[in-house]
N, C-alpha and C positions, 0 to 999 in steps of 0.2 A: 504494500500500500504506500502511495507517495506520502512524503512527510508533510506536504501542504494540505492534506485532507484533515480538516479540523472537526469532523463530525463522525458519528457512528454510521458507517455505510449500510449495515444491516438494518438499523432503525430507519434510515432514510428510505431504503427499499420497501420496508413495511408500510411506512406512511404513504409513499407515493403509489404503491400497489393499491392500497385502499382507496386512494383518490383517482385511480386510473380507470374509472368506470362511470359512464354518464349517469346512471341511476344513483350511484353513491354520491356524486357531485350534486345531483338534484336534492338528495336528502340533506346534505350539508347546507345547501342554499335555503331549504325550507326551515332548517333549524336556526338560521341566522337571527330570526325574530323571536327566538325563545323556545322553550320546551314544547314538544308536540306529542300527542298520544299516537300510538301506532295506528289506531283506526283513522286518524286524520291523515297520516302519511299515506296510508293505503288509498284513501279517497283522492287525495291530491295527485298521487302518482298513477291512479287507475290500475292498481296492481293487487294481486291476491296476496294474502298474508304469508303464504308459504314461500312465494318468490321474494317478497320484500324481506322476510326474515333472514335469508342468506346474506343479503347486502348489509343489513343492520349488524349482523354478527361480525362481518368483515370489518366494519367501521368500529365496532366495540372492541374487537380484538386488537386493533391498531391504536386504541385509546383516543380516537378522534371524537367519538360520542360515548355517552354513558346512558344507561337506562335505569329507571326506578319503577318498581311494580307498585301499583295502587289498585287493590282489588283484583279485577280480572284483566286490567289493561296495563301496558308498560308505556311509560312516558320517557321520551328521549330528549337529550340536550347535548349541545356541543361542549367539547373540552377545549377551552380557549388556549390552554397551555400546549396542546398537541398542534393546534393550528399555528401558534407562534413558533413552535419547534420546526415545522415544515417551512415556514417563512425564513427562519434563520438559516436553514440548510440551503435554500435557494439563494439567499443573500451571499452565503459563503462561496458559492460556485459561480456567481455572477462575474463575468469578465470586467476588468477595470476599464475606464474610459481611455486609458493609455493604449497605444498600439502595442499589441502583443509581439514579442520577439519571434522571429522566424529562424529556422535552421537553414544554414547555407548548404549543408550536405546531408544526405540521408542514405543509409544503407551502403556505405562505401566499403 
């Protein structure tokens, strides 16, 4: 691993894998305004509970969202720390505004 990598690459892969699906990004977007019941998410996404459940589990396992059970329903909310972690990873790999050095020779 290069010495310039200042983050846990396995954690980065876990976060970005969880966010690399259109449905999961939609879930995150829906949760930006606060906690939502799984039944609301099902209605908003037009999706059956069994299909949505797999996506929610992926987001929970990555720590991007958390769920709390209230009676028969589960309410999901965003984990701001995980989103901040993803942003920090992206910021750390963002190229600087300076022109990057190029190699004059390769594979000699």
